[in-house]
C-alpha positions as a printed Julia matrix, in Angstrom:
199×3 Matrix{Float64}:
 104.27  -27.27  78.26
 102.27  -30.56  78.27
 100.86  -31.48  74.76
  97.02  -32.03  74.64
  95.19  -33.98  71.9
  91.36  -33.56  71.86
  89.39  -36.52  70.33
  85.94  -36.41  68.79
  84.54  -33.37  70.46
  86.05  -29.94  69.46
  86.86  -27.35  72.0
  85.31  -23.89  71.98
  88.84  -22.65  71.54
  90.66  -25.13  69.25
  94.06  -23.25  69.82
  93.91  -24.54  73.47
  94.91  -27.95  72.24
  97.92  -29.1   69.99
  95.57  -31.25  67.74
  92.09  -32.21  67.26
  91.38  -35.82  66.04
  87.9   -36.65  64.85
  85.41  -36.18  62.11
  83.61  -33.32  60.28
  79.86  -33.67  61.24
  78.98  -32.09  57.98
  80.53  -34.97  56.11
  78.47  -37.56  58.07
  75.21  -35.69  57.23
  76.18  -35.59  53.61
  76.85  -39.31  53.41
  73.65  -40.22  55.48
  71.37  -37.93  53.27
  72.98  -38.84  49.92
  72.28  -42.5   50.83
  68.75  -41.84  51.59
  68.17  -39.67  48.65
  69.39  -42.32  46.24
  67.45  -45.12  48.1
  64.06  -43.24  47.71
  64.75  -42.43  44.03
  65.38  -38.79  44.51
  61.86  -37.79  45.18
  59.14  -37.82  48.09
  58.7   -36.54  51.58
  61.22  -37.03  54.24
  61.45  -36.1   57.94
  64.53  -35.17  59.97
  65.1   -35.9   63.54
  67.62  -33.42  65.08
  69.8   -33.51  67.99
  69.89  -30.61  70.64
  69.59  -27.51  68.65
  72.89  -25.43  68.5
  75.07  -28.52  69.25
  77.94  -29.12  66.98
  76.73  -32.4   65.76
  73.12  -31.24  65.06
  74.44  -28.21  63.11
  77.0   -29.93  61.1
  75.0   -33.07  60.25
  71.93  -31.08  59.37
  73.78  -28.72  57.16
  75.0   -31.87  55.51
  71.41  -32.96  54.75
  70.6   -29.62  53.24
  73.64  -29.49  51.18
  72.58  -32.88  49.55
  69.0   -31.58  49.08
  70.22  -28.89  46.82
  70.72  -31.55  44.12
  67.32  -33.12  44.75
  64.68  -30.47  44.18
  61.83  -33.25  44.17
  62.58  -34.25  47.71
  60.47  -32.33  50.38
  61.25  -31.99  54.03
  57.78  -32.62  55.6
  58.93  -32.57  59.3
  61.86  -31.42  61.08
  62.17  -31.3   64.95
  64.67  -32.01  67.67
  64.28  -35.14  69.71
  67.38  -34.27  71.78
  69.37  -37.38  70.95
  66.61  -39.56  72.78
  64.9   -42.6   71.63
  61.65  -42.0   73.54
  61.29  -38.42  72.15
  61.85  -39.63  68.64
  59.31  -42.41  69.03
  56.65  -39.89  70.24
  57.49  -37.4   67.5
  57.48  -40.11  64.78
  54.13  -41.56  65.98
  52.69  -38.03  65.71
  53.93  -37.54  62.24
  52.63  -40.86  61.1
  49.2   -39.99  62.58
  49.0   -36.95  60.27
  48.59  -39.18  57.25
  51.51  -37.47  55.43
  53.24  -39.96  53.17
  56.83  -40.38  54.05
  59.54  -42.22  52.23
  62.4   -41.68  54.71
  63.21  -40.61  58.23
  66.8   -39.24  58.59
  68.04  -38.97  62.17
  71.1   -37.14  63.57
  72.01  -40.11  65.64
  71.18  -43.73  66.14
  69.2   -43.32  69.34
  66.57  -41.2   67.62
  66.66  -43.44  64.6
  65.75  -46.39  66.84
  62.73  -44.48  68.3
  61.54  -43.65  64.69
  62.11  -47.16  63.66
  59.92  -48.46  66.57
  57.11  -46.09  65.54
  57.34  -47.2   61.76
  57.29  -50.93  62.89
  54.46  -50.45  65.19
  52.46  -48.72  62.32
  53.45  -51.62  60.09
  54.95  -49.09  57.5
  58.48  -50.63  57.24
  57.79  -51.39  53.56
  57.2   -47.95  52.6
  59.41  -45.86  55.05
  63.14  -46.15  55.29
  65.0   -45.07  58.45
  68.55  -43.92  58.77
  70.91  -43.29  61.59
  74.38  -42.22  62.57
  76.9   -43.53  65.19
  76.82  -47.3   64.53
  75.58  -48.24  67.99
  75.09  -51.91  68.83
  71.17  -51.55  68.55
  71.5   -49.86  65.2
  73.91  -52.39  63.85
  71.63  -55.25  65.03
  68.72  -53.5   63.36
  70.61  -53.03  60.04
  71.51  -56.7   60.2
  67.91  -57.63  60.86
  66.93  -55.6   57.67
  64.76  -52.97  59.59
  67.08  -49.98  59.89
  68.22  -49.23  56.24
  71.55  -47.88  57.15
  73.88  -46.3   59.91
  76.87  -44.2   59.67
  79.92  -44.92  61.61
  82.28  -42.24  63.12
  85.04  -44.66  62.59
  85.78  -44.2   66.39
  88.39  -46.95  66.64
  90.3   -45.19  63.82
  89.88  -41.8   65.68
  91.37  -43.43  68.83
  94.33  -45.05  67.12
  95.06  -41.84  65.24
  94.94  -39.81  68.45
  97.39  -42.23  70.17
  99.66  -41.88  67.04
  99.42  -38.18  67.23
 100.15  -38.18  71.05
 103.27  -40.35  70.19
 104.42  -37.98  67.62
 104.12  -34.97  69.99
 106.03  -36.74  72.69
 108.8   -37.41  70.24
 108.95  -33.72  69.44
 107.41  -34.11  65.96
 105.06  -31.53  64.41
 101.5   -32.63  63.98
  98.49  -30.95  62.23
  96.17  -28.9   64.36
  93.2   -30.91  62.93
  93.2   -34.4   61.71
  89.92  -35.8   60.27
  88.99  -39.45  59.65
  86.34  -40.62  57.19
  82.85  -41.61  58.08
  81.85  -45.21  56.92
  78.37  -46.07  55.51
  76.98  -49.43  57.07
  74.21  -51.32  55.32
  72.95  -54.9   55.31
  75.91  -55.51  52.72
  78.86  -54.84  55.03
  77.23  -54.78  58.65
  78.93  -58.08  59.52
  82.36  -56.29  59.42
  81.16  -54.22  62.3
  79.2   -56.51  64.55
């Protein structure tokens, strides 16, 4: 008889909670990949850094990437591998990719931790002018890199809005009001143009 609201991470059995407040990972992947596709002029090689295979975020965000690619036949996925959300693994993977001599226009990462690893590899190889890097989560490191002009963009899960919406939902339940089983908030694209709003 106690109402339960789950925030950000869905339960295996959604019916166990009264409401889920969060984002649809697919939408974040679409926004991130659409931004990258437009930035590189709709053609060229890209690489994907994935979260742990089978995790909700990895599946949803990557499916979003491929949804966008259906509209961009001239973009080729040259590399695609998991770095398990970690910066070090992403750094090592990206170094290996760059050493193959394959020309990349963009590296799109399922999260900011991996994007920062890729960015380090690209910076070390002095290829910032030719390879754009994208992340998702709007972490402090990523926001600072966007501000510095090295990370092209990050995507915010709008976590403060998720939290506020969750509290509003809890309040409504406590008042005996009906609430939706799923309440989704929008992702926000952060580039050098609007990063100051988030720092």
